[in-house]
N, C-alpha and C positions, 0 to 999 in steps of 0.2 A: 383130179380129185384129190388125191393123196397130198399135193402141196396145198391146196385149199383149206384141208384139214388141219394140217401143221400150222397153217398161217393163223386160223381161228382159235387154236389152241396155245397160240404164241400170244395174240391179243387177250385170251382169258386170264394167261397168268400174268400178263403185264398188269390189267386191271386189278387183279387181286392183290399183285406187288403193292399198288398205288393205294389201294383201300386199307393195306395192312400198315402202311407208313403212318409213323405218329404225327401229330399235330397239337397245336396249342389250343387249349379251350380258352375262348375270350371270357366266358362266364367265370371260369375257376380265375383268371387273371384279375377279376375285380376283387379277389381277397387281397392281392398286392395294392390295388389302389386304395382299399380301405386301410391297409397297414400304413401306407405312407401318409395318406391323409391324416390318420390318428397322429403318426410321430411329428407331422407338422404342426397340427393343432396343440399339441403337447409342448411345442418350443424345443424338441429336440434336435430338428434340423430346419433350415429355412425354406428349402423347396428342393426339388429334384428333378432330373430328367431320366427318364427310363426307355430304353431303345432294345428291341429284338429282332433278329432275323432268324426265320426257319427255313430250311430247304431252299434258300436263295432269295426268298420274299421278305418282304417287312412285314412282321407279323404283330408287330406293337411297338406304339411310341406315344408317350405321354409326357406333359411336363406338368408338375406339382409344384404348389407354393409359390415363394417369392424368391428372385434373384438378389433382392435387396431388401431387407426386411425395414430399413429405416425409411427409405424412400417408397416401400409399398411397390415395388416393381414386380409384376408377374413374371414368373418364370416362363421361358420361350424355349422350344424344342433346339433352336439354333444356337443357343448361349453357349459362350466360350468357357471353359475351364483351366485351370492351371492343374495339370494331370500330374505332376510329381514325378513318383518313381514308375508311371506308366510309360515314362521315358525310356526306361531300361529295355522292354522287350524290343523297342524301336531300334536301340543302339545294337542291340544284339543281331537283329535281323541284318541291318546294315553291315557289320562285320561279318556275318555269314555270307553275305553277297559277295564279298571280297575273298573269303574262304573258297567260293566256287569258282573264282578266278584263278586258283592257285597261288594266291599271295604268300600263304603261310599253311603249316599244320596247327590243329588245336593242340598237338603236344609239344608245340614249340616252347622254349622258355621265352618270357616276355622279355627278359634282359638282351636277347638277340636284337631288338629292335628300340628298347628303350633302357640305355645303359645305367640309368639311376637305381633300377632294379637288380643289380648285381650286388652279392654280399649281404643278402638281407640278414636282419637280426630279428629273433623272437624273444618275447618277454617271458622270464621264467614265471613270473606272478603276473596274470592277466590284469589284476587290480592295478599294477605299476603303470607308469608313465614312460615317456621316452628317456627320463633319467634312471628308469630301473634297470635291473641286471637281466641281462639276455643272453642268449646263445645263439650260434649261427643256424640259418635254417638248414634243415637236413636235405631239402632238395630245392632246385628251382622252381620258382612258380611258373605254370603254364597257362597258355591263353584259355584252354578248357576250364580251368580252375577259377580264372577271371570270371568267367561267364556263368561259372555256377556257385559261385561265393563259396569257395573251398580252399581259397589261397592263404587265407588267415587274415586278411585286413579286416578292418570294421568300418562303420559308417558315421561315427560321431554321433550318435542317437542316444547312447547309454551315460551311466552316471561314473563308470571308472575313469581311473584318470587317463588311460590310454584312449578313451573315447573322448574326453575333454580334449586330449593332444590332437586328436584327429579334427575333431570340431573346429579347434582354433586355427589350426593349419589350413583347412579346405575352405571354411566358410568365413571366419572373423579377419582373415587377412584379405585384402586386395590382391586379385589375380586377374591379370590382363588377356589370359588365355587358358584353355584347357590344358594345354602343356605345363603351364606354371603350376596348375592345381595338381597337376599328376605328379609332378617331381616333388611338391609338397607332401603328398601321400607317400611317397617312397622314403621319404626321410623319418617316418613314423616306424618304431619296431611292430612288428607283426603280433596279433594277440593270440596266435597259436600257429602250430606247424603247417605248412602247406600239405593239403589234400587229408588232412586229419580230424577236420571239424567242417560242419556248414556254419557259417556265421555271415548274418546280412551286411552287406558293404558297399563301399562306395567304389568296387571295383569297375564295374560299368564306366566310370570316367575313363578308366584305362583303356576300354575298348573303344571309346571314341577317339582317344588319341591315336590309337591303333588304327582306325579308319583314315584319319588324317595322314598318318604315315604311309599306309600302303596306296590311298588313292591319290596323294599329292595334292589334296583339297582341304579346306577348312569342313569341320564336321557339319556345321549346318548347311554349307554349300552342297556337300555331298547328300545330305538328306532331301534337300531340295530339290535336286537334278535327278537323284536317282530312285527317290521313294514318292515324296510329297506331290511334285508337281505331275508326274507320270500317273499316279492313282487317282489324282483329283481331290487330294487332300488341301483344299483351298485355305482352310482355316487353322492349319496347324503349322506351328514354328516357334523360334524362341522371343520374337518380337511381334507387336500387334501394331496394325496401322491404325488410325483415328477412327475408322467404322468399325473395324473388329473391337477396339477397346470399349466400344459403346454397349458390346453385346457380352462383355465380360461378367461373370457372378461374381459379386462381391464375397470376399473373405469373411466367414462367420466364425464364432467361436462361443466360449460360455464366460461370464464373469466370474468373481470370486463367490458370488450368491448362487452360482449355476444357472443363471438367466441367459438366454441365447440372445448375442449381441453381434452388430457388425463390428469387426476387429478395426482398432484405430488405425494399424498399420496394414495397407492394402498390398497386394501383390504388384510389384513394379512390371508394367507392361511393355515399356519400351527402353531402349539404351542398353539392353543386355549383352554382354560381351563374351561370357564364358559360356560356350556351347557344350555342354557336358552329356553324359550317358547316364548319370544317377537320376536327373531331375532337369526341370528348366521349361519342358515343352508346354505350350497351350494347344488345346484342341477342343474339338464338339464330340459329342457323341456318335454323330453322324460320320465324321472324319474318321475317327479312330475304328468305326465299323468297316471302313472299307479296308483299312489295314488289316484287321482281325479276319476279315471275309475271304482277303486274298490268301492269308495263312490256311483258312479254312479249306480253301479251294486248290489245296496242293501247291500254291505259290504262284499261282496263274490269275491274272485279272485283265479283263478287256483283252485278250489275246496275246498279253506280254508276260513272260514267265520271270519272275523276281527271284525265287528260289526254286529250287527242285524239290519235288515231294519226298525225295530221299534224305535231304538235308534237313526239312522240317521232321521227318522220322527221327532222325539223330536229336534232334534239338529238343524234342518231346519225350525223349526216353528218361529214365531216372537215373542222374548222374551222381547220386549221393547215397546208393543204397548201402547199408551198414553203418551210417553216420547218423547221429541223433539229430532228429528233426520232428516235426509235429505228427502225431499219430495219423495213419492214412496218407500221409503226402509224401511227395519227392519234391525234387528240383531236377529241372533238365537245363538247357541253356537258355538263360533269360527269362525263364517261365516256372512258376509253381505248377506242380501236378497233383492230381488226385489218383491214386495208386491203388487204395483199397476203401471201399465204401464201408465196411463194418468197422474198420479200425478210425476212420474219420467220423462214423456216426453221423453222417450228413446226407441226405438225399442228392443223388447225381449220377454221373458216369465215370467209371473208370476210364483214364485216358483224357478226361477233361485237363486244359492247360488253362492259365489264368494270371492275373497279376491285379494291383492296386497301386493308388497314389495316397500319400500322406493327408491330403485334403478330402480324402473320403469319395474317391473315384474308384469305381470297381467294373471289370469286366470278367468273361470267361469265354473259353473256344470249346465247343464239344462235338468233336468229329463223328461220335456215333449216332447222336441225335441232330446233326446238321444244323448246329445252332449257335449263335453267338448272343451275348447278352451284356447290357452295360446299365450300372446305375451312377448317375453324375450327380454330386452336389459339392458345396464348398464348406467343409466345416474342419478348422484348425486342429481340433482334437481327435486324432484318428482313432477308429474302432474297426475290428473284423466285424463286427455284429452285423453292419448293413449288407456286406458282403456274402456272409452266410445268409442272411435273410432273404437277399435277392435270390441265392440258389434254391432254397426252400420253396419260396413262391413259384419262381419259375418252373422247376422241376415238377411239382404238384399239379401244374396246369398241363403237363404233356399227357396225351391221351391217345389211345389207338384209334 
């Protein structure tokens, strides 16, 4: 009788816990539908795919608008997007898989493995370029700094002469391999001293090259064999086949008059040879959700352990505490982090980690709510607005 009583009590507690578990309100998610439909009708974005998984189940999936406004092709949920900087978290995970194999320490100097990073110089004035006055770096850049964007590199996205030099060296020059592009990055003086600032950079390309060195494989081959194929990410890669190319969403942008148009220069979907960590991958919302859900699941997927939960815990700690960054946010290894709700002034959960892509693709992973969320579109003029709006609309739909 005592055992039966305890069993009944256990069932009651378990049922109570299930009832208390948060859930997504489909009624409240209609607000997100209305928002996106308004944006599309106003000519702000061509279309979008939204995908949400909650507690291991697909909670919401919907395609909106057009994948090509000229051809008037309706958006489909299996469409392929150029995910740009959403490549960076994948590159980080790939490198951390090799960390778990004991190939390196995060505190190792990068020059131990890539000699071109010896004797780096730092610009006295960040406004200057490669011919500006420099001083020696105070310390050797480490692999951890590469993954947290604190090494002093830039991305070539800004208007300073240093950024222009990086842009010309990395993207305006023909490179046959990621090794060549990384060597070009090493030739440009740093924008700041290693470890003394967070500055968004092309350093994940260095991570990709390190994967090649440690694994003795081309980066794209490592990703395919160690991540994409075993995870079942069948539509993710640096080049698309003919069938996949037909599902590619057209790149859109705005004319000089501010009108949404299909861009004259579209993304090259085949023949790509430089397999970088900063950008370059194509994927679908569903494919990327597998990658994200694997991380949310403690690094395990379908019985295979890709990363240890302890490694993911390290990656999602704030590695830039004390450095200037967006209020309420931090940065881990490969991911942005939400660390203080009040400072961020945005609904969410502390401990959420996330990133986005330059063509307006967004995702977040929330361990507290056991949820992953995606908004995918293709607009060449990036804005954080749609990523913030996704959070606002998804979190307001979470109820007890």
